[in-house]
N, C-alpha and C positions, 0 to 999 in steps of 0.2 A: 316594117313594110313601108314603101314610099307612097307619096300621095297619088301616084298613077296606078297603084297596084290593083284597083278595082275596075279599071277600064276593060272593055270587052276585048278579048284577044283574037287574033286572026284564026279563022277556022282551020282545024287540023294541027294547030301548034300545041304540043304537050307542055303543060305548066307543072313544074316540079315545086312542091312546097315542103321544106324541111323545117318543121317547127323547132324553135330553140328553147332553152331553159327560160329565157326572158319572156317568150311568148306564153308559155304555160304559167309562169309566175304572174303575169298580168291578168290572165284569165282566172287564176286562183284568187287574186286580190279582188277582182270584180265580183266573183261568186261569194267571197267572204262579206263584202259590203252589202250584198243582197241577202245575207244570212243563210245562204245555202252552204252550210259548213261541209257537208259530205262531198259535194261537187268541188268545193275549194280544196279539200283534202286531196282528192284525186289529182287535180291539176298541179298542186304543189309537190306532191310525191313524184310526178313525172318531171317537173322542173328540176328537182333535186337529183333525180337519176341522170339528167342530162348535164347538170353542173353540180357534182357532188361536193365540191369544196367551197360553194358560195354560202357564206354565213347568213346573208340576208334572207335567202330562200329558206334555209334551215330554221331560222328564227321565226319566220312567219308560219312555217309548218308547225312548230312547237306551240305557237299561239292557238292555232286551229285545234290541235290535239287537246289543249286545255279547255277550249270552248265546248268540245263534245264530251268532256269528262275523262279523257285519257291522260290523266295527270302524270302517271308514271312514264308513259312514252314521251310526253312533253319534257319531263325532267331529264330523261336520258339524252334527248336531243339538245337541250340547253347546256348540259354539261359538256357534250362533245364540242359545241360552239366555243365555249370558254376555254376548254382544255386543249383543243386541237386546231380550230379554225381561225378564231379571232378573239384573243384575250381582252381586247379593248371594247368588245360589245358588252359593257357592264350592265346594260339594261336587262340582260339575261338574269341577273341576280334578283331583280324586281319580279320577273316572271316566275322564277323559282320560289320566291317568298310567297307569292299568291298560290302557287300549286301546293306547296307544303301546308299552307293554311287550310286549303280545301280538303287535303288528306287528313287533317287533324293533327299534323306534326308541328305544333305551335313553336316549339323551341327552334326547330330547323327553319321555320318561316321567319322567326324573329332574327335569327342569325343572318340569313341572306338579305333581309330587309335592311338591317344595320350595315351590312357590307356594301350594299348598293349606295346608301347615303354617304358612306365614307369615300366612295370612289367617284361619285358623280353628284357633287353638292348642288349643282345648278341644273341637274338633269330633268328630262321631260316628265319623269314619274316621281319626283321628289314629294310633291304634295300627297299623291296617292299612297306612297310608301309610308309617309308619316301617319296618315289616317289608318293604314293597316297596322302599324306598330302600336297605335293607341288601342285598337280593338284587341290585338294580341295581348297587350298588357292587362286587359280586363280578365283574360283567361288565367293568368298566373302572375303573381307578384315577384316571382323569382326567375324570370326568363333569362336575365342576363347572368345570374350567378350560377344557375344549375347547368351541368353538362347534359348533353342529349341523353335522355333516359334509355337504359339498355333495351327495354322492350320495344321502344320506338325504333331504335337502331336495328334491332333484329327484324322487325316487321318490314322496314324499308329495304333491307338487304334481301330478305326472302322474296319480297315483291319484285325487286329487280331481277332476281334469279328466275322467278316464274315467267316474267316477261321475256327474258332471254330464251328460255326453253320453248315458249310458245312461238317465238319468231324463228326458231331453228338455229339460233346462235349458241350451239352447244359448247363450243370450246370456251367462250367467255363465261357461260354458265358454270362450267367446271371450275374456272378460276375464282369466281365469286363464291360458290358454294364450298370450295375447299377452305377458303379463308373463314367462312362462317363456322364450319365445324371445328376449326382450330380454336376459334374464340368461344364457341359454345359446344363443347364435345358431347353433350347429351341432347342436342337438339335434333331429334330423329327425323323430323320432316326434311331438314336440309340433306341428311344422308340419303333419304329416298329420292329426292330430286337430283342429287348428285349421281345416283345410280342410273336414273333415266338419261341424264346428260351423257354419261359414258356409253350407255347402250346405243344411243342414237349416233354416237361417233364411231360405232362399230367395235367398241371395246367391251364386248359382252362378258368376258371373264372378269374384268375389273368391276363391271356393274354387278355381277353375281356375288363377288367377294364383299362388296359394300352391303348388299342385302343380307348376306349371311352374318355380317358383323352386327347389323341392326337386330336381327332375329335372335342372335345369341345374347345380346345385351338388353334387349327390350322384347322379351318373348311374346309372340302373338301379335306383333305390330301389324295391323291390318293393311296399312299402305304398302308395307314391304311384301306381304303375301300377295296382294293384288298385282304389284309390279312383277313378281315372279311369274304370275299367270300371263301377264302381258308379254313378257320376254319370251316365254315358251310359245305363245301364239305367233309372234313374229318370226320365230326360228323354226316354225312348222313342226314343233315337237309335240305331236298329237297325244302321246302317252302322258307327257308332263302336263299338258293342258287339261286332260281329263282328271288327273290326280289333283291338281291345284283347284280346279273348278269344284270338285267334290268336297274338298276341305272348306272352301269359302261358302258353299251352299249350306253348310252346317252352322255357320256363324249368324247370330241374330243380334246385331249391335243396337244399342240404344241411341248412340250419338248420331245426329243428322249428318255430320261430316262423314262418318263411316258408312252410313246408308247411301250417301251420295257416291262415295268411292266405289262401293260394291255395284251400284246401279250402272255407273259409267263404265266400269271394267267389264261387266258382263255384256253390256251393249257393244263395246269395242270388239269383243270376240264373237259377236253374233248370237249370243244366248239371250234373245230378246224377252222371253217369258220372265226369266229371273230379273233381268234389267228393269222391265216394266213394273214388276212388283215393288221394287225398292224406290224407283223414281216417282211412281204415282203415289206411293205412300207418303213421301216427304212433300210432294206437291199438294196433297190434301191437307197436310199440316201447315200449309202457308209458306213453304220454303220459296224464297224469291231469288234463286240462283242467277248466275250470269248467263250469257248466250250459250255457253257450252252445255249447261244443264238442260235448257230447252231444246237444244240440238239433239241430245241423246234421248230426251223424253219423246220428242217427235219421232225419232227412228224406232225406238222401242214400241211406242204406241202403234205406229203404222204396221210394223211387222208382226204385231199380235192382234191385228184386226180392229184396233181402236182408232179408226181414221179421223173421227171428229176431234179427239184429243190431239192427234198428230198435227192436224191443220191449225188448231188453236195454239199449240206450242210453237209451231213453225212461224206463226205470225210474230211471236216474241223474238225469235231468232232474227228475223228480217228487221224488226224495229231496232235492234242493237247492231246488227251486221248486214246492212242492205246489200253488200257485195256478195252475199251468199245466195242471192236469188238465183234459182235455176239448179240448186243442189238439193232440192227437196227429196225426201226418201222415195216418193212416188215417181220420181224421174229415174230411179234405179241407178244413180251414179255412185252411191255408196262411198261418199267422201267421209273422212273421219278427222276430227279436229286436231288431236295431238299426234299426228303422223298416221298414215294409212297406206295400204297396198292398193294399187289400181286393180280393179276387178275386170273380168272379161268384158262385160258390157260397156264399161267406161273406156277401156282401151280401144275397142272396136268403134266406139262413137268418135274418138279422136281421129281415126282413119278417115272419117267422113268429112273432116274439116276442109275448108277451101284454102287454108294456110299450109304451106309446105312445112314450115317449122313445127306446126302442131302434129303433122303426120310423121315427121322425123322423130319427134318426141315419143309418139305412140310406138314407133319401131324400137326405140331404145327401151321403153317400158316392156315391150315384148321380150327383149333380150335378157331381162332380169326377172321376168315373170315365171311363176311356177306353172302357169297355164300356157306356156309358149306354143306347144304343139296345137292346142285348140285354136289359138289365135291365128297361127299361120295357115291352118286348114280351113279357116272360116271362108264362107262364100263371099262375105263382104269384102275380103281382101283379094280373093282369087279373081273376082270380076271387076276389080278396079282398073279402069283404063286411063285415069288421069294422073297416075303416078309418074314422076319424072325419072330420068335415068338413075340419078343418085339414090332415089328411094327404092327403085327396083334392086339395085346393087346392095343396098343396105339390108333389105329383106332377105336377099339371097345369102348374105353373110350370116345373118341371124339364124337362118335355117340350116346352113351347111357348116358354118364355122371356118370356111376357107379364108385365105388371106385377103384383106381389102386392098385393092389396087388404086382406087381413086384417092389421091392425097388429101382432098378436102373431107371426104367421108372418113378416112382414117383418123384425121385430127378430130372431126366431129364426135365420133364414137368414143375414142380413147380419152378425150377431154371430159366427155359426159361421165365416163367411168370414174375419172378422178373426182368429179363433183359428187358422184354417188357415194364415194367412200366417206364423205363428210355430211351428206344430206340424204339419209334414208332412215326410216321409211319416208316416202315422198308425200308430204302434206299439201294442202291447198296453197299455202304460201310458197313452199319450195318449188311448186310447179312453175311459178313465174321465172325462177332462176334458170331452169332447163329450157324453157321457151325462149328466154333472152339469149341463151347460148346458141341454140339452133338457128335463131334469127340472125345472129351475128355471123355464123359460119356461111349462111346463104349470101349475106352481104359481101363477105370476103370472096366468095366464088364469083359473084357478079363483078367485083372490082379486079379480079385476077391477082389477088394477094392472099398470102397464107402465113399465119403464125404457127410455126411447127412444133414448138415446145408445149406439149399437152398439159404438163403440170403447171407451167407458168400461165397458160391460157385459162386453166381452171381457177387458179388463184386470182387472176385479174378479173374474171367475170364474177367471181365470188365477192371481191371487194366492191366492184361497181354496183352490183345488185344490193349489197348490204348498205351502200351509201344512201339509198332511198329510205332506209330505216335508221341510218347512222349507227350501226351496231359495232363495227370492227375498225381498228386502225390498220394502216398498211403494215406496220411491224407485226401485229398479231397475225395477219394473213400470211405474211412471209414466213413466220415461224411455223405456222400450222402446216404449210405446204413444203417446208424445208428449202426455201429459196432465199437468195440475197435480196435485200430491199431494192437494190439497183435493178435487178432483173424484173422484179415485180413492177416497179415504176415504169420501166420500159414497155412492158406488156399492157399495163393499164393505159398508157398514152396511146399505144397502137390500137388497142381494142376499142377505145372510145369512139373512133371514127366509124366503127361498124355497128354501133348501138342503134337500135330502132325502138323508140318508146311506145310500143303497141300493146304491151301488157303491163298493167300496174300491179 
């Protein structure tokens, strides 16, 4: 902004402000220097969403992730910078060395520290890197000679896959986990996560085949049994849900990991009494799980009448994930961490939003909801007078199934359907992808322009959304949607001009 930007403007003149990536980057840096890391994180994520190919923004975001303890996310971002954005940003190797040291992977840390020194002999972090290498040398006298330990390699790759699953990047998770089971053919945890990745990609038969392989070779594998119950729940197979739940209720595991898995699985399907029994049991034993543990404990406690425990556990959730404020179980939004279905009250609440894109998203959710008739007959919708013409037509389409005449609505809905094939069940994080898309389509309508290829539009918005987390390359997205890289790049370029950074 220029030096005159703060002057009082003539009355009645509308001032339009379109913040840029640089604007959010500078705000992120300012917040970082003030040690407000979560605010810095939010601004930098928005900056990267606006300028997804800017390595400087990505690098600063990686630094903030490291400062809040999200070392795996930081590492993923740093590798993307080096491998895809700017191979000359060799300082990333220094940051990687620090992250691996914090994770306890001293050989990986030593390797990246040594690599940084070889590439940037007069660099800004040379002295710090030498100090780090000296500390690492105290941990082991054989750092240079030994190859990375197999166990550390396996943990690193499994952690990467887990992060990919949690972020909704299921295609990449499949790629990583497939390689893991090739290298470690009896590592059953990887098989179970691979099954989840296939299931969330809509490949339920493949997912079930993997679980059967696990159970035939590792009889009674608890994680596989729990995953079978989760699959049946999301497929609305009530008979199989009852069958699997009955089997799992007879199991009395000693392992805290297994008790945690049982507790979270029963919480996910809404059997809160059983969930609370297991989660409270390990909580009393001093289990200090991550945010997801306290999330499920809070829900299980609340729905079994233990409201004091629920509030105490939710405070832990907010301490780790402040962005989840407002999703408390007593707000009855029923969000679920590893993918969830939008419930009736949550969808109706979205219809009350003042944002058109939020209401369009609610209408799309209605179209794929098992409670569609209840939603459409709700008085909350029937009495809505603020709906725009495109919203009224959308609701009419969902209700009757008649052909959509409005070209913008046609593209909006069918592109959302393409997104849904890759991102369902819709979790908290995936929600931002849909909102970003419906926001973009409204911008197109305002500009009088339309991108008509629904598959290409879905792929482009997928890529741009993922760049805020730097999870997927253009080639990966193109392959996933069956497009040429040229078509994808064309749509990415066109779609960028309609992006509105209102949802992080």
